[in-house]
C-alpha positions as CSV (number, residue, x, y, z in Angstrom):
1,M,75.6,132.1,103.9
2,K,78.6,130.5,102.0
3,T,80.2,128.2,104.5
4,F,83.4,127.2,102.5
5,S,85.4,129.3,100.3
6,I,88.7,128.3,98.3
7,N,91.2,131.0,98.5
8,S,94.3,129.5,96.9
9,V,95.0,126.6,94.6
10,C,98.5,125.0,93.9
11,G,98.2,122.1,91.5
12,K,95.4,120.1,93.1
13,A,96.1,121.3,96.7
14,R,93.7,123.9,98.0
15,A,93.8,126.5,100.8
16,G,90.4,127.7,102.0
17,T,88.2,128.8,104.9
18,L,85.4,126.8,106.5
19,Q,82.9,129.1,108.3
20,T,81.5,127.5,111.6
21,A,79.4,128.8,114.4
22,H,82.6,129.1,116.5
23,G,84.6,130.8,113.9
24,A,86.5,130.4,110.7
25,I,88.9,127.5,110.3
26,E,91.7,127.7,107.6
27,T,92.0,124.7,105.5
28,P,93.7,122.1,105.1
29,F,93.4,121.4,108.9
30,F,94.0,118.5,111.2
31,M,91.8,117.5,114.1
32,P,93.0,115.6,117.1
33,V,90.5,113.0,118.4
34,A,88.8,114.0,121.7
35,T,86.4,110.9,121.8
36,K,85.0,111.7,125.3
37,G,85.6,115.5,125.2
38,S,89.4,115.4,125.9
39,V,92.6,114.5,123.9
40,K,94.3,111.8,125.8
41,Y,96.9,113.1,128.3
42,L,96.6,116.7,127.1
43,S,94.6,119.6,128.5
44,N,92.5,121.7,126.1
45,E,94.8,124.6,126.7
46,E,97.8,122.4,125.5
47,V,95.8,121.3,122.6
48,L,95.2,124.8,121.7
49,S,98.7,126.0,122.2
50,A,99.9,123.2,119.9
51,G,98.0,125.1,117.0
52,T,94.8,123.3,117.0
53,D,91.6,125.1,115.6
54,C,89.2,122.1,115.6
55,L,88.5,118.9,117.5
56,I,86.5,115.8,116.8
57,S,84.5,114.1,119.5
58,N,82.3,111.1,119.5
59,A,78.6,112.0,119.8
60,F,77.6,108.2,120.5
61,I,79.9,108.0,123.5
62,L,79.2,111.3,124.9
63,H,75.3,110.8,124.9
64,L,75.9,107.7,127.1
65,K,78.5,109.3,129.4
66,P,78.2,112.1,130.9
67,G,74.7,112.2,129.0
68,L,73.0,115.0,127.2
69,E,71.4,116.1,130.5
70,V,74.8,116.9,131.9
71,I,76.1,118.6,128.7
72,G,72.7,120.4,128.4
73,K,73.3,122.0,131.8
74,H,76.5,123.5,130.4
75,K,74.5,124.9,127.4
76,G,76.3,122.6,124.9
77,L,79.5,120.6,124.4
78,H,81.7,123.7,123.9
79,N,81.1,125.0,127.4
80,F,81.2,121.5,128.8
81,M,84.7,121.1,127.4
82,H,85.7,124.7,127.8
83,W,86.7,124.8,124.1
84,Q,85.4,127.7,122.1
85,K,86.8,126.8,118.7
86,G,85.6,124.3,116.1
87,I,84.1,120.9,117.1
88,F,83.1,118.1,114.7
89,T,81.1,115.2,116.1
90,D,81.3,111.7,114.8
91,S,77.9,110.1,114.8
92,G,79.0,106.6,116.1
93,G,79.3,105.0,112.8
94,F,82.9,104.0,113.4
95,Q,81.6,101.9,116.4
96,V,80.0,99.6,113.9
97,L,83.5,98.2,113.4
98,S,83.7,97.0,117.0
99,R,82.3,93.8,118.1
100,E,82.2,95.2,121.6
101,F,79.6,97.7,120.5
102,C,77.7,96.5,117.3
103,L,75.3,93.6,117.7
104,R,73.3,93.9,114.5
105,L,72.8,96.2,111.6
106,S,69.5,96.7,109.8
107,E,67.8,99.3,107.7
108,Q,66.4,100.8,110.7
109,G,69.7,101.4,112.4
110,V,72.4,99.9,114.6
111,L,71.8,97.6,117.5
112,F,74.5,98.7,119.9
113,R,75.5,97.4,123.4
114,N,76.0,100.1,125.8
115,P,79.8,99.7,127.0
116,F,78.9,101.2,130.3
117,D,75.9,99.1,131.5
118,G,75.8,96.3,128.8
119,K,72.2,97.1,127.8
120,K,71.1,96.9,124.1
121,M,69.9,100.0,122.3
122,L,68.8,100.8,118.9
123,F,70.7,103.7,117.4
124,T,69.0,105.3,114.3
125,P,70.1,108.1,111.9
126,E,67.4,110.3,113.5
127,K,68.9,109.7,116.9
128,A,72.4,110.4,115.7
129,I,71.2,113.7,114.4
130,E,69.2,114.7,117.4
131,I,72.1,113.9,119.7
132,Q,74.5,116.0,117.6
133,S,72.1,118.9,117.4
134,R,71.7,118.9,121.3
135,L,75.5,118.7,121.7
136,G,75.8,121.7,119.6
137,S,78.8,120.8,117.6
138,D,79.9,123.0,114.8
139,V,79.8,120.0,112.2
140,A,77.6,116.9,112.5
141,M,78.4,113.8,110.7
142,C,75.8,111.4,109.3
143,L,75.4,108.0,110.7
144,D,77.2,105.5,108.3
145,D,77.8,101.9,108.1
146,V,81.6,101.3,108.1
147,P,82.6,97.8,106.8
148,L,85.8,96.2,107.9
149,A,88.9,96.4,105.5
150,G,88.9,93.3,103.2
151,S,85.0,93.0,103.3
152,D,83.5,91.1,100.3
153,L,81.7,92.9,97.6
154,K,78.2,92.1,99.0
155,R,79.2,93.6,102.4
156,L,80.6,96.7,100.8
157,T,77.5,97.1,98.6
158,D,75.3,96.6,101.6
159,S,77.2,99.1,103.5
160,A,77.1,101.7,100.7
161,E,73.4,101.3,100.3
162,R,72.6,101.4,103.8
163,T,74.8,104.6,104.2
164,F,73.0,106.3,101.4
165,A,69.6,105.4,102.9
166,W,70.6,106.7,106.4
167,A,72.0,109.9,104.8
168,K,68.7,110.6,103.3
169,R,67.1,110.2,106.8
170,C,69.8,112.2,108.4
171,I,69.5,115.2,106.1
172,A,65.6,115.1,106.6
173,S,65.9,115.2,110.3
174,H,68.6,117.8,110.5
175,K,67.0,121.2,111.5
176,N,69.9,123.0,113.4
177,K,70.6,125.8,111.1
178,K,73.8,126.8,113.2
179,Q,75.3,123.3,112.6
180,L,76.8,122.1,109.3
181,L,76.1,118.5,108.1
182,F,78.5,116.4,106.3
183,G,77.7,113.3,104.4
184,I,80.0,110.2,104.1
185,S,80.6,108.0,101.2
186,Q,81.6,104.2,101.5
187,G,82.4,101.5,99.1
188,G,85.7,100.3,100.6
189,I,88.3,100.3,97.7
190,E,86.0,99.1,94.9
191,K,86.3,101.8,92.4
192,K,82.8,101.6,90.9
193,L,81.1,101.2,94.2
194,R,83.0,104.1,95.7
195,I,82.1,106.3,92.7
196,K,78.6,105.4,92.9
197,S,78.3,105.9,96.7
198,T,80.1,109.3,96.4
199,E,77.7,110.4,93.6
200,Q,74.7,109.4,95.8
201,I,76.0,111.3,98.9
202,V,76.8,114.4,96.7
203,S,73.3,114.4,95.2
204,L,71.9,115.2,98.8
205,D,73.8,118.6,98.8
206,F,75.4,118.2,102.2
207,D,77.7,121.1,103.5
208,G,80.7,118.8,103.0
209,I,81.6,115.3,101.8
210,A,83.6,112.8,103.8
211,L,85.3,109.7,102.6
212,G,84.8,107.0,105.2
213,G,85.9,103.4,105.5
214,L,89.6,104.1,104.6
215,C,92.9,103.9,106.5
216,I,91.6,100.9,108.4
217,G,93.9,98.3,106.8
218,E,94.0,98.9,103.1
219,S,97.3,99.6,101.3
220,K,98.2,103.2,100.9
221,E,98.2,102.9,97.1
222,K,94.6,101.5,97.1
223,M,93.5,104.4,99.4
224,Q,95.1,107.0,97.0
225,E,93.3,105.3,94.2
226,T,90.1,105.5,96.0
227,I,90.4,109.1,96.8
228,K,91.1,109.9,93.1
229,S,88.0,107.9,92.0
230,A,85.7,109.7,94.6
231,F,86.9,113.1,93.5
232,Q,85.4,112.6,90.0
233,K,82.0,113.0,91.7
234,I,82.7,115.6,94.4
235,P,82.0,119.3,93.4
236,F,85.2,121.5,93.5
237,E,83.6,124.0,95.8
238,K,82.6,121.4,98.5
239,P,85.1,120.7,101.5
240,R,86.5,117.2,101.2
241,Y,87.3,115.2,104.5
242,L,89.3,112.1,104.7
243,M,88.5,110.4,107.9
244,G,91.1,108.7,110.0
245,V,94.3,109.9,108.4
246,G,96.9,111.3,110.7
247,S,100.6,110.5,109.6
248,A,102.7,113.2,107.9
249,R,103.1,111.3,104.8
250,E,99.5,110.4,104.2
251,I,98.5,113.9,105.0
252,I,101.0,115.3,102.5
253,E,100.1,113.0,99.8
254,S,96.2,113.5,100.4
255,V,96.5,117.3,100.5
256,S,98.3,117.1,97.0
257,M,95.2,115.3,95.8
258,G,92.8,118.0,97.1
259,I,91.8,116.8,100.6
260,D,90.9,119.7,103.1
261,I,90.2,118.0,106.3
262,F,91.8,115.3,108.4
263,D,91.3,113.7,111.7
264,S,93.1,110.9,113.5
265,C,94.4,109.6,116.9
266,F,97.5,108.5,115.3
267,P,100.0,111.3,116.6
268,T,98.8,110.7,120.2
269,R,98.4,107.1,120.1
270,V,101.9,106.4,118.7
271,A,103.3,108.9,121.3
272,R,101.8,106.6,124.1
273,H,104.0,103.9,122.5
274,G,107.2,106.0,122.6
275,L,107.3,107.2,119.1
276,A,108.3,110.8,118.6
277,F,107.9,112.5,115.2
278,A,111.2,114.0,113.8
279,F,112.4,115.4,110.4
280,E,115.1,113.0,109.5
281,K,113.8,110.0,111.2
282,N,110.9,109.3,113.8
283,L,112.4,108.3,117.2
284,N,111.6,105.2,119.3
285,I,112.3,106.9,122.7
286,D,112.3,103.5,124.3
287,S,115.4,102.7,122.7
288,S,118.5,102.4,125.0
289,K,120.5,104.5,122.8
290,F,118.8,107.5,124.1
291,R,119.8,106.9,127.8
292,I,122.4,109.5,127.9
293,D,121.5,111.5,124.7
294,L,121.3,115.2,125.9
295,K,119.8,116.5,122.6
296,P,116.3,117.6,122.2
297,L,113.8,115.3,120.6
298,E,114.0,117.4,117.4
299,K,116.3,120.3,117.1
300,K,114.2,122.1,114.6
301,C,111.0,121.9,116.6
302,N,110.1,124.9,118.8
303,C,107.6,123.1,121.1
304,F,108.2,123.5,125.0
305,V,109.2,119.7,125.0
306,C,112.1,120.2,122.5
307,R,113.1,123.5,124.3
308,D,113.1,122.2,127.8
309,Y,113.8,118.5,127.8
310,S,116.4,116.1,126.6
311,R,115.9,112.7,125.0
312,S,117.6,111.1,127.9
313,Y,115.0,112.6,130.3
314,L,112.1,111.6,128.1
315,H,113.6,108.1,127.8
316,H,113.9,107.8,131.5
317,L,110.2,108.7,131.9
318,Y,109.1,106.3,129.4
319,R,111.1,103.5,130.7
320,T,109.8,104.1,134.3
321,K,106.3,104.4,132.9
322,E,105.8,107.9,134.2
323,E,102.6,109.4,132.7
324,N,104.4,112.6,131.9
325,A,106.2,110.7,129.2
326,M,102.8,110.1,127.4
327,K,101.9,113.8,128.0
328,L,105.1,115.3,126.6
329,L,105.4,113.0,123.6
330,S,101.8,113.5,122.8
331,Y,102.2,117.2,122.9
332,H,105.3,117.2,120.7
333,N,103.7,114.9,118.1
334,L,100.5,117.1,117.8
335,F,102.7,120.2,117.7
336,F,104.7,118.7,114.9
337,I,101.6,117.8,112.8
338,Q,99.9,121.2,113.3
339,G,103.2,122.8,112.4
340,L,103.1,120.7,109.1
341,M,99.5,121.8,108.5
342,K,100.5,125.5,108.9
343,K,103.5,125.1,106.5
344,I,101.2,123.4,104.0
345,R,98.8,126.2,104.1
346,T,101.4,128.8,103.6
347,A,103.0,126.9,100.6
348,I,99.7,126.7,99.0
349,K,98.9,130.3,99.3
350,E,102.4,131.2,98.1
351,N,101.9,128.7,95.1
352,S,105.0,126.8,96.3
353,F,103.5,123.5,97.6
354,K,105.5,120.6,96.2
355,K,104.5,117.1,97.4
356,E,108.0,115.9,96.9
357,K,109.8,118.6,98.9
358,F,107.3,118.1,101.9
359,L,107.8,114.4,101.8
360,K,111.4,114.7,101.8
361,E,111.3,117.1,105.0
362,F,108.3,115.5,106.9
363,G,107.4,112.0,105.4
364,K,109.7,109.7,107.1
């Protein structure tokens, strides 16, 4: 069965459909991060009402707590979370970046420290695939070796080679026919290395190709150059996933280059720090200028936060450290981003997507 189809093209931007075991998802789409099975401060019902069709959770964390036995009793992650739309699971490769988790890398796998009990554990590509298969996510991600931004050429080369070796083991051990498997290219922002890594990952014929190890500290210009370099080797018909990108400007620019899938905790993380997305200029709700501002967060936004609450009220909640401030701002930001994705999809279908126009409206 064909799992991905491109229905419309406008320039290099594409609108398509990704078929999963839990339904079709229109691309390009954005996934909020539900690391432990939940988007911070939001219920799954709220996440759904904000326009979300797919989430990404962390297989490594979930297999530690609550554990595969608990999720198995619910007959999979979808039932456990009470979420019957799409779910991607990250293998745990991103945790390689954390000194709290990662103790040592080897060809065999990653020696992790369990953050809950402190015990050491070896996490292999085969283990990553087994866990994701038992979770029953719609899309599993290969275990990859993610280098820090600014790593030297040797570290980047080792990372890319290790990621390719692990990818071959992942694809060999993946037997779940209901689950798609995406490979991940590495190489940092080194053009030749990124091209080689992408070419190697593409050669394994995954269901989709992700670009990993970006948006972790490099300049936006370098990230865009890297995306363009990698696209030389990704077949047109494969879905393209840019991991870790969640700002309006970066999404618009990446869509214009042909990216189909995004994920990030950015919209909800900045909300917890008082930043609300808006068209003319993003708002720092902590600012004292909002103390008696009776206007909504964003007059053009139709989310319930903008319909029902004033900037003054949200400022008060944030200043007094009420948790509802985090909840309401998180909902608004997610609604804003999902609204952007819907407008992008419509514009591509109507052959009217223009990067400059979207950046002028959304990309503050």
